[in-house]
MIDOSE-1310 file (N, C-alpha, C; in nm, 2 decimals, decimal comma, always signed):
residues 68
iilp	+2,13/-6,05/-1,06/+2,14/-5,92/-1,07/+2,30/-5,89/-1,07; +2,32/-5,78/-1,15/+2,46/-5,75/-1,15/+2,48/-5,60/-1,12; +2,54/-5,59/-1,00/+2,55/-5,45/-0,95/+2,67/-5,38/-0,95; +2,72/-5,35/-1,07/+2,87/-5,30/-1,08/+2,93/-5,17/-1,00
afdl	+2,82/-5,10/-0,96/+2,88/-4,97/-0,89/+2,85/-4,99/-0,74; +2,83/-5,12/-0,69/+2,79/-5,14/-0,56/+2,91/-5,24/-0,49; +2,94/-5,21/-0,37/+3,04/-5,28/-0,31/+2,96/-5,38/-0,22; +3,02/-5,48/-0,19/+2,96/-5,60/-0,12/+2,87/-5,57/-0,02
qqay	+2,89/-5,48/+0,09/+2,81/-5,44/+0,18/+2,66/-5,38/+0,12; +2,68/-5,30/+0,02/+2,54/-5,26/-0,06/+2,46/-5,37/-0,12; +2,54/-5,46/-0,19/+2,50/-5,56/-0,24/+2,39/-5,65/-0,16; +2,47/-5,68/-0,03/+2,38/-5,75/+0,07/+2,27/-5,67/+0,14
kvkq	+2,29/-5,55/+0,14/+2,15/-5,46/+0,17/+2,05/-5,46/+0,05; +2,08/-5,48/-0,08/+1,99/-5,49/-0,18/+1,94/-5,62/-0,16; +2,00/-5,73/-0,13/+1,96/-5,86/-0,13/+1,84/-5,86/-0,02; +1,88/-5,82/+0,11/+1,80/-5,80/+0,20/+1,67/-5,73/+0,19
elqe	+1,67/-5,62/+0,11/+1,57/-5,56/+0,07/+1,45/-5,63/-0,03; +1,52/-5,69/-0,13/+1,44/-5,77/-0,22/+1,38/-5,89/-0,13; +1,46/-5,96/-0,06/+1,39/-6,07/+0,02/+1,27/-6,03/+0,12; +1,28/-5,91/+0,17/+1,16/-5,84/+0,27/+1,07/-5,81/+0,16
evka	+1,09/-5,73/+0,05/+0,98/-5,70/-0,04/+0,89/-5,84/-0,11; +0,98/-5,95/-0,14/+0,90/-6,06/-0,17/+0,82/-6,12/-0,07; +0,88/-6,12/+0,05/+0,79/-6,18/+0,18/+0,67/-6,10/+0,21; +0,67/-5,99/+0,19/+0,55/-5,88/+0,21/+0,45/-5,90/+0,11
inle	+0,48/-5,96/+0,00/+0,37/-5,99/-0,09/+0,26/-6,08/-0,04; +0,14/-6,01/-0,05/+0,03/-6,09/+0,00/-0,09/-6,10/-0,11; -0,07/-6,23/-0,17/-0,17/-6,24/-0,27/-0,29/-6,33/-0,24; -0,40/-6,31/-0,27/-0,52/-6,40/-0,23/-0,49/-6,54/-0,28
eleg	-0,44/-6,57/-0,40/-0,39/-6,70/-0,47/-0,32/-6,77/-0,35; -0,26/-6,69/-0,27/-0,14/-6,77/-0,20/-0,21/-6,86/-0,09; -0,35/-6,81/-0,05/-0,42/-6,88/+0,07/-0,35/-6,87/+0,18; -0,29/-6,77/+0,23/-0,22/-6,75/+0,36/-0,06/-6,79/+0,36
ksls	-0,02/-6,85/+0,25/+0,12/-6,90/+0,25/+0,21/-6,78/+0,21; +0,33/-6,77/+0,25/+0,43/-6,66/+0,21/+0,49/-6,71/+0,10; +0,55/-6,59/+0,02/+0,66/-6,62/-0,06/+0,80/-6,58/-0,02; +0,91/-6,65/-0,08/+1,05/-6,61/-0,03/+1,13/-6,64/-0,15
isig	+1,25/-6,59/-0,16/+1,34/-6,61/-0,25/+1,47/-6,62/-0,19; +1,57/-6,68/-0,26/+1,70/-6,70/-0,21/+1,79/-6,64/-0,31; +1,89/-6,55/-0,27/+1,98/-6,49/-0,35/+2,12/-6,51/-0,31; +2,20/-6,55/-0,39/+2,36/-6,56/-0,36/+2,42/-6,43/-0,40
vaeg	+2,51/-6,39/-0,31/+2,58/-6,28/-0,37/+2,73/-6,31/-0,36; +2,79/-6,26/-0,48/+2,95/-6,25/-0,48/+3,01/-6,14/-0,54; +3,13/-6,13/-0,49/+3,21/-6,01/-0,54/+3,30/-6,01/-0,64; +3,30/-5,95/-0,75/+3,40/-5,98/-0,85/+3,53/-5,91/-0,82
rddi	+3,61/-5,97/-0,86/+3,76/-5,92/-0,82/+3,84/-5,93/-0,97; +3,97/-5,87/-0,96/+4,04/-5,86/-1,07/+4,12/-6,01/-1,12; +4,11/-6,10/-1,00/+4,18/-6,21/-1,02/+4,08/-6,33/-1,03; +3,97/-6,31/-1,07/+3,90/-6,41/-1,10/+3,80/-6,39/-1,23
dlee	+3,80/-6,47/-1,30/+3,71/-6,49/-1,44/+3,58/-6,47/-1,41; +3,47/-6,45/-1,50/+3,33/-6,46/-1,50/+3,27/-6,60/-1,46; +3,34/-6,70/-1,51/+3,29/-6,83/-1,47/+3,31/-6,84/-1,34; +3,42/-6,83/-1,27/+3,44/-6,83/-1,14/+3,35/-6,73/-1,05
lvsc	+3,32/-6,63/-1,09/+3,23/-6,53/-1,02/+3,09/-6,61/-1,01; +3,05/-6,64/-1,14/+2,92/-6,69/-1,14/+2,91/-6,83/-1,07; +3,03/-6,91/-1,06/+3,03/-6,99/-0,94/+3,02/-7,00/-0,81; +3,07/-6,87/-0,79/+3,08/-6,82/-0,64/+2,95/-6,78/-0,60
adka	+2,87/-6,70/-0,71/+2,73/-6,66/-0,66/+2,62/-6,79/-0,66; +2,66/-6,87/-0,72/+2,57/-6,99/-0,73/+2,60/-7,09/-0,60; +2,71/-7,11/-0,55/+2,75/-7,16/-0,43/+2,68/-7,09/-0,31; +2,69/-6,94/-0,32/+2,62/-6,88/-0,21/+2,47/-6,87/-0,23
lyeq	+2,42/-6,90/-0,33/+2,27/-6,91/-0,36/+2,23/-7,05/-0,29; +2,29/-7,17/-0,31/+2,26/-7,29/-0,26/+2,28/-7,28/-0,10; +2,38/-7,22/-0,04/+2,40/-7,19/+0,09/+2,26/-7,13/+0,14; +2,24/-7,02/+0,09/+2,11/-6,95/+0,13/+2,01/-7,05/+0,14
krth	+1,98/-7,12/+0,03/+1,87/-7,21/+0,03/+1,87/-7,32/+0,13; +1,99/-7,36/+0,16/+2,03/-7,47/+0,27/+2,00/-7,40/+0,41; +2,01/-7,29/+0,44/+2,00/-7,22/+0,57/+1,87/-7,15/+0,58; +1,79/-7,15/+0,48/+1,67/-7,07/+0,51/+1,54/-7,16/+0,45
């Protein structure tokens, strides 16, 4: 998800809200198990290109997966 009009703090808030919404999903097919998602957040800057930005987001995603 690209949030061009959001600062880093707002992006983290969106991330947290999405994770909470997914966790709250209760489907009969899950048989009591829960869903979760991992999201990596990265901030675009003038001094990095798109490839580096995606790499930063990817690293953040894998860090999220590793710690949760």
